[in-house]
BASERO-730466 format. One record per atom (N, C-alpha, C, O): x, y, z; residue in one letter; chain. Coordinates in pm, whole numbers, always signed. Example, Ala and Ser with C-alpha at 12.3 -4.5 7.8 and 13.67 -1.06 7.14 Angstrom:
REM BASERO-730466
atom x +1319, y -569, z +780, residuo A, cadena A
atom x +1230, y -450, z +780, residuo A, cadena A
atom x +1320, y -330, z +780, residuo A, cadena A
atom x +1424, y -332, z +846, residuo A, cadena A
atom x +1285, y -225, z +708, residuo S, cadena A
atom x +1367, y -106, z +714, residuo S, cadena A
atom x +1290, y +3, z +787, residuo S, cadena A
atom x +1341, y +114, z +804, residuo S, cadena A
END
This chain:
REM BASERO-730466
atom x +536, y -75, z +225, residuo X, cadena A
atom x +398, y -34, z +210, residuo X, cadena A
atom x +373, y +87, z +298, residuo X, cadena A
atom x +420, y +93, z +412, residuo X, cadena A
atom x +301, y +181, z +245, residuo X, cadena A
atom x +269, y +303, z +318, residuo X, cadena A
atom x +172, y +270, z +431, residuo X, cadena A
atom x +95, y +174, z +424, residuo X, cadena A
atom x +177, y +351, z +535, residuo X, cadena A
atom x +92, y +330, z +651, residuo X, cadena A
atom x -51, y +373, z +627, residuo X, cadena A
atom x -81, y +445, z +532, residuo X, cadena A
atom x -138, y +328, z +714, residuo X, cadena A
atom x -281, y +357, z +705, residuo X, cadena A
atom x -309, y +507, z +708, residuo X, cadena A
atom x -387, y +558, z +628, residuo X, cadena A
atom x -247, y +578, z +800, residuo X, cadena A
atom x -271, y +723, z +811, residuo X, cadena A
atom x -229, y +796, z +684, residuo X, cadena A
atom x -301, y +884, z +636, residuo X, cadena A
atom x -114, y +760, z +630, residuo X, cadena A
atom x -64, y +822, z +508, residuo X, cadena A
atom x -163, y +800, z +393, residuo X, cadena A
atom x -199, y +895, z +322, residuo X, cadena A
atom x -207, y +676, z +375, residuo X, cadena A
atom x -299, y +644, z +266, residuo X, cadena A
atom x -431, y +720, z +282, residuo X, cadena A
atom x -487, y +768, z +184, residuo X, cadena A
atom x -480, y +730, z +404, residuo X, cadena A
atom x -605, y +804, z +427, residuo X, cadena A
atom x -588, y +953, z +398, residuo X, cadena A
atom x -679, y +1016, z +344, residuo X, cadena A
atom x -472, y +1010, z +434, residuo X, cadena A
atom x -447, y +1152, z +402, residuo X, cadena A
atom x -441, y +1174, z +251, residuo X, cadena A
atom x -495, y +1272, z +200, residuo X, cadena A
atom x -376, y +1082, z +181, residuo X, cadena A
atom x -366, y +1094, z +36, residuo X, cadena A
atom x -504, y +1084, z -29, residuo X, cadena A
atom x -535, y +1159, z -122, residuo X, cadena A
atom x -586, y +992, z +20, residuo X, cadena A
atom x -722, y +977, z -33, residuo X, cadena A
atom x -803, y +1105, z -9, residuo X, cadena A
atom x -875, y +1149, z -98, residuo X, cadena A
atom x -791, y +1163, z +109, residuo X, cadena A
atom x -864, y +1287, z +140, residuo X, cadena A
atom x -819, y +1401, z +48, residuo X, cadena A
atom x -901, y +1481, z +3, residuo X, cadena A
atom x -690, y +1408, z +21, residuo X, cadena A
atom x -638, y +1511, z -68, residuo X, cadena A
atom x -694, y +1494, z -209, residuo X, cadena A
atom x -734, y +1592, z -272, residuo X, cadena A
atom x -697, y +1371, z -258, residuo X, cadena A
atom x -752, y +1346, z -391, residuo X, cadena A
atom x -900, y +1384, z -397, residuo X, cadena A
atom x -945, y +1439, z -498, residuo X, cadena A
atom x -975, y +1356, z -292, residuo X, cadena A
atom x -1117, y +1392, z -290, residuo X, cadena A
atom x -1135, y +1544, z -292, residuo X, cadena A
atom x -1228, y +1595, z -356, residuo X, cadena A
atom x -1048, y +1615, z -223, residuo X, cadena A
atom x -1055, y +1763, z -226, residuo X, cadena A
atom x -1027, y +1814, z -366, residuo X, cadena A
atom x -1096, y +1905, z -414, residuo X, cadena A
atom x -927, y +1758, z -433, residuo X, cadena A
atom x -899, y +1796, z -571, residuo X, cadena A
atom x -1018, y +1765, z -661, residuo X, cadena A
atom x -1053, y +1845, z -748, residuo X, cadena A
atom x -1081, y +1650, z -640, residuo X, cadena A
atom x -1196, y +1610, z -721, residuo X, cadena A
atom x -1311, y +1711, z -707, residuo X, cadena A
atom x -1383, y +1736, z -803, residuo X, cadena A
atom x -1327, y +1767, z -588, residuo X, cadena A
atom x -1433, y +1865, z -565, residuo X, cadena A
atom x -1405, y +1999, z -633, residuo X, cadena A
atom x -1497, y +2073, z -665, residuo X, cadena A
atom x -1278, y +2028, z -654, residuo X, cadena A
atom x -1244, y +2160, z -709, residuo X, cadena A
atom x -1234, y +2161, z -861, residuo X, cadena A
atom x -1240, y +2268, z -922, residuo X, cadena A
atom x -1220, y +2045, z -924, residuo X, cadena A
atom x -1205, y +2042, z -1069, residuo X, cadena A
atom x -1340, y +2056, z -1139, residuo X, cadena A
atom x -1443, y +2015, z -1086, residuo X, cadena A
atom x -1337, y +2113, z -1258, residuo X, cadena A
atom x -1460, y +2127, z -1336, residuo X, cadena A
atom x -1470, y +2019, z -1443, residuo X, cadena A
atom x -1573, y +2008, z -1510, residuo X, cadena A
atom x -1367, y +1940, z -1459, residuo X, cadena A
atom x -1367, y +1832, z -1558, residuo X, cadena A
atom x -1420, y +1704, z -1493, residuo X, cadena A
atom x -1354, y +1649, z -1405, residuo X, cadena A
atom x -1536, y +1656, z -1536, residuo X, cadena A
atom x -1593, y +1537, z -1472, residuo X, cadena A
atom x -1508, y +1411, z -1489, residuo X, cadena A
atom x -1510, y +1323, z -1403, residuo X, cadena A
atom x -1434, y +1402, z -1599, residuo X, cadena A
atom x -1348, y +1285, z -1620, residuo X, cadena A
atom x -1233, y +1284, z -1520, residuo X, cadena A
atom x -1200, y +1180, z -1463, residuo X, cadena A
atom x -1174, y +1400, z -1499, residuo X, cadena A
atom x -1065, y +1412, z -1401, residuo X, cadena A
atom x -1120, y +1384, z -1261, residuo X, cadena A
atom x -1057, y +1312, z -1183, residuo X, cadena A
atom x -1235, y +1440, z -1229, residuo X, cadena A
atom x -1295, y +1419, z -1097, residuo X, cadena A
atom x -1321, y +1271, z -1073, residuo X, cadena A
atom x -1294, y +1219, z -964, residuo X, cadena A
atom x -1375, y +1202, z -1173, residuo X, cadena A
atom x -1403, y +1059, z -1159, residuo X, cadena A
atom x -1275, y +980, z -1137, residuo X, cadena A
atom x -1273, y +887, z -1056, residuo X, cadena A
atom x -1169, y +1015, z -1208, residuo X, cadena A
atom x -1041, y +947, z -1190, residuo X, cadena A
atom x -984, y +968, z -1051, residuo X, cadena A
atom x -930, y +875, z -991, residuo X, cadena A
atom x -996, y +1090, z -1001, residuo X, cadena A
atom x -946, y +1120, z -867, residuo X, cadena A
atom x -1025, y +1045, z -759, residuo X, cadena A
atom x -968, y +994, z -663, residuo X, cadena A
atom x -1156, y +1039, z -777, residuo X, cadena A
atom x -1241, y +967, z -681, residuo X, cadena A
atom x -1209, y +817, z -684, residuo X, cadena A
atom x -1204, y +752, z -580, residuo X, cadena A
atom x -1187, y +764, z -803, residuo X, cadena A
atom x -1153, y +622, z -815, residuo X, cadena A
atom x -1020, y +591, z -747, residuo X, cadena A
atom x -1008, y +491, z -675, residuo X, cadena A
atom x -921, y +676, z -768, residuo X, cadena A
atom x -790, y +656, z -704, residuo X, cadena A
atom x -802, y +669, z -552, residuo X, cadena A
atom x -737, y +595, z -478, residuo X, cadena A
atom x -883, y +764, z -506, residuo X, cadena A
atom x -905, y +780, z -362, residuo X, cadena A
atom x -967, y +653, z -303, residuo X, cadena A
atom x -929, y +611, z -194, residuo X, cadena A
atom x -1061, y +594, z -375, residuo X, cadena A
atom x -1123, y +470, z -328, residuo X, cadena A
atom x -1020, y +357, z -321, residuo X, cadena A
atom x -1021, y +277, z -228, residuo X, cadena A
atom x -930, y +351, z -420, residuo X, cadena A
atom x -823, y +250, z -418, residuo X, cadena A
atom x -734, y +268, z -295, residuo X, cadena A
atom x -697, y +171, z -229, residuo X, cadena A
atom x -698, y +394, z -266, residuo X, cadena A
atom x -612, y +420, z -151, residuo X, cadena A
atom x -682, y +384, z -21, residuo X, cadena A
atom x -619, y +329, z +70, residuo X, cadena A
atom x -810, y +414, z -10, residuo X, cadena A
atom x -886, y +379, z +110, residuo X, cadena A
atom x -890, y +227, z +128, residuo X, cadena A
atom x -878, y +175, z +239, residuo X, cadena A
atom x -907, y +156, z +17, residuo X, cadena A
atom x -909, y +10, z +22, residuo X, cadena A
atom x -774, y -44, z +70, residuo X, cadena A
atom x -770, y -135, z +153, residuo X, cadena A
atom x -666, y +13, z +19, residuo X, cadena A
atom x -532, y -29, z +63, residuo X, cadena A
atom x -513, y -2, z +212, residuo X, cadena A
atom x -451, y -82, z +282, residuo X, cadena A
atom x -566, y +110, z +259, residuo X, cadena A
atom x -551, y +147, z +400, residuo X, cadena A
atom x -624, y +48, z +491, residuo X, cadena A
atom x -584, y +28, z +606, residuo X, cadena A
atom x -729, y -13, z +440, residuo X, cadena A
atom x -808, y -105, z +522, residuo X, cadena A
atom x -756, y -248, z +519, residuo X, cadena A
atom x -801, y -332, z +598, residuo X, cadena A
atom x -661, y -279, z +429, residuo X, cadena A
atom x -607, y -414, z +423, residuo X, cadena A
atom x -536, y -446, z +555, residuo X, cadena A
atom x -467, y -361, z +611, residuo X, cadena A
atom x -552, y -568, z +603, residuo X, cadena A
atom x -485, y -605, z +727, residuo X, cadena A
atom x -333, y -599, z +712, residuo X, cadena A
atom x -278, y -636, z +608, residuo X, cadena A
atom x -267, y -553, z +816, residuo X, cadena A
atom x -120, y -543, z +813, residuo X, cadena A
atom x -57, y -681, z +799, residuo X, cadena A
atom x +50, y -693, z +738, residuo X, cadena A
atom x -117, y -783, z +852, residuo X, cadena A
atom x -61, y -918, z +843, residuo X, cadena A
atom x -48, y -962, z +699, residuo X, cadena A
atom x +50, y -1027, z +663, residuo X, cadena A
atom x -144, y -928, z +616, residuo X, cadena A
atom x -138, y -966, z +475, residuo X, cadena A
atom x -22, y -896, z +405, residuo X, cadena A
atom x +41, y -953, z +316, residuo X, cadena A
atom x +7, y -774, z +444, residuo X, cadena A
atom x +115, y -698, z +382, residuo X, cadena A
atom x +251, y -755, z +423, residuo X, cadena A
atom x +347, y -746, z +346, residuo X, cadena A
atom x +260, y -814, z +542, residuo X, cadena A
atom x +387, y -867, z +590, residuo X, cadena A
atom x +437, y -980, z +501, residuo X, cadena A
atom x +558, y -1000, z +490, residuo X, cadena A
atom x +349, y -1054, z +440, residuo X, cadena A
atom x +388, y -1171, z +362, residuo X, cadena A
atom x +431, y -1136, z +220, residuo X, cadena A
atom x +467, y -1226, z +143, residuo X, cadena A
atom x +427, y -1010, z +184, residuo X, cadena A
atom x +470, y -970, z +50, residuo X, cadena A
atom x +621, y -986, z +32, residuo X, cadena A
atom x +666, y -1018, z -77, residuo X, cadena A
atom x +699, y -964, z +137, residuo X, cadena A
atom x +844, y -979, z +130, residuo X, cadena A
atom x +889, y -1077, z +236, residuo X, cadena A
atom x +840, y -1073, z +349, residuo X, cadena A
atom x +980, y -1165, z +203, residuo X, cadena A
atom x +1024, y -1263, z +302, residuo X, cadena A
atom x +1109, y -1198, z +411, residuo X, cadena A
atom x +1182, y -1101, z +388, residuo X, cadena A
atom x +1098, y -1255, z +529, residuo X, cadena A
atom x +1185, y -1214, z +638, residuo X, cadena A
atom x +1317, y -1288, z +621, residuo X, cadena A
atom x +1316, y -1408, z +595, residuo X, cadena A
atom x +1428, y -1220, z +635, residuo X, cadena A
atom x +1557, y -1283, z +616, residuo X, cadena A
atom x +1627, y -1300, z +750, residuo X, cadena A
atom x +1620, y -1215, z +838, residuo X, cadena A
atom x +1695, y -1412, z +763, residuo X, cadena A
atom x +1773, y -1439, z +883, residuo X, cadena A
atom x +1915, y -1472, z +842, residuo X, cadena A
atom x +1938, y -1525, z +734, residuo X, cadena A
atom x +2009, y -1440, z +927, residuo X, cadena A
atom x +2150, y -1470, z +897, residuo X, cadena A
atom x +2178, y -1615, z +936, residuo X, cadena A
atom x +2177, y -1650, z +1054, residuo X, cadena A
atom x +2203, y -1698, z +838, residuo X, cadena A
atom x +2243, y -1837, z +859, residuo X, cadena A
atom x +2343, y -1871, z +749, residuo X, cadena A
atom x +2355, y -1800, z +650, residuo X, cadena A
atom x +2413, y -1980, z +769, residuo X, cadena A
atom x +2520, y -2016, z +674, residuo X, cadena A
atom x +2464, y -2047, z +536, residuo X, cadena A
atom x +2395, y -2147, z +517, residuo X, cadena A
atom x +2496, y -1962, z +441, residuo X, cadena A
atom x +2476, y -1986, z +299, residuo X, cadena A
atom x +2561, y -1883, z +225, residuo X, cadena A
atom x +2613, y -1792, z +289, residuo X, cadena A
atom x +2576, y -1893, z +93, residuo X, cadena A
atom x +2667, y -1804, z +21, residuo X, cadena A
atom x +2640, y -1655, z +45, residuo X, cadena A
atom x +2735, y -1576, z +53, residuo X, cadena A
atom x +2514, y -1615, z +55, residuo X, cadena A
atom x +2487, y -1472, z +72, residuo X, cadena A
atom x +2483, y -1433, z +220, residuo X, cadena A
atom x +2483, y -1315, z +252, residuo X, cadena A
atom x +2478, y -1532, z +308, residuo X, cadena A
atom x +2470, y -1503, z +451, residuo X, cadena A
atom x +2328, y -1482, z +498, residuo X, cadena A
atom x +2305, y -1459, z +617, residuo X, cadena A
atom x +2230, y -1488, z +406, residuo X, cadena A
atom x +2090, y -1468, z +443, residuo X, cadena A
atom x +2007, y -1583, z +389, residuo X, cadena A
atom x +2041, y -1642, z +286, residuo X, cadena A
atom x +1900, y -1616, z +460, residuo X, cadena A
atom x +1807, y -1716, z +410, residuo X, cadena A
atom x +1668, y -1679, z +457, residuo X, cadena A
atom x +1653, y -1606, z +555, residuo X, cadena A
atom x +1569, y -1727, z +388, residuo X, cadena A
atom x +1431, y -1695, z +423, residuo X, cadena A
atom x +1395, y -1764, z +554, residuo X, cadena A
atom x +1434, y -1878, z +578, residuo X, cadena A
atom x +1322, y -1694, z +638, residuo X, cadena A
atom x +1274, y -1753, z +761, residuo X, cadena A
atom x +1169, y -1859, z +727, residuo X, cadena A
atom x +1108, y -1854, z +621, residuo X, cadena A
atom x +1149, y -1955, z +816, residuo X, cadena A
atom x +1053, y -2061, z +791, residuo X, cadena A
atom x +915, y -2002, z +765, residuo X, cadena A
atom x +873, y -1908, z +832, residuo X, cadena A
atom x +846, y -2058, z +667, residuo X, cadena A
atom x +711, y -2013, z +635, residuo X, cadena A
atom x +704, y -1898, z +537, residuo X, cadena A
atom x +594, y -1850, z +508, residuo X, cadena A
atom x +816, y -1851, z +485, residuo X, cadena A
atom x +814, y -1745, z +386, residuo X, cadena A
atom x +863, y -1797, z +253, residuo X, cadena A
atom x +934, y -1897, z +246, residuo X, cadena A
atom x +825, y -1729, z +150, residuo X, cadena A
atom x +864, y -1767, z +15, residuo X, cadena A
atom x +958, y -1663, z -41, residuo X, cadena A
atom x +933, y -1544, z -30, residuo X, cadena A
atom x +1066, y -1708, z -101, residuo X, cadena A
atom x +1160, y -1614, z -163, residuo X, cadena A
atom x +1140, y -1611, z -311, residuo X, cadena A
atom x +1209, y -1538, z -381, residuo X, cadena A
END
């Protein structure tokens, strides 16, 4: 997942593009995407951590297993 600063920079860039375009449909799409990126930037980092399981090296065929409390 991209970091908060990156997402905020991308949102700002989209808003600048939205201000320069003369097509209202394009401008609305850019503003909507910027809002989505801002929302992603505000999501707590803890929630993002649970998207992928943490793996630990323990005895099994692949040599990896999910840490306790994660879902594979």
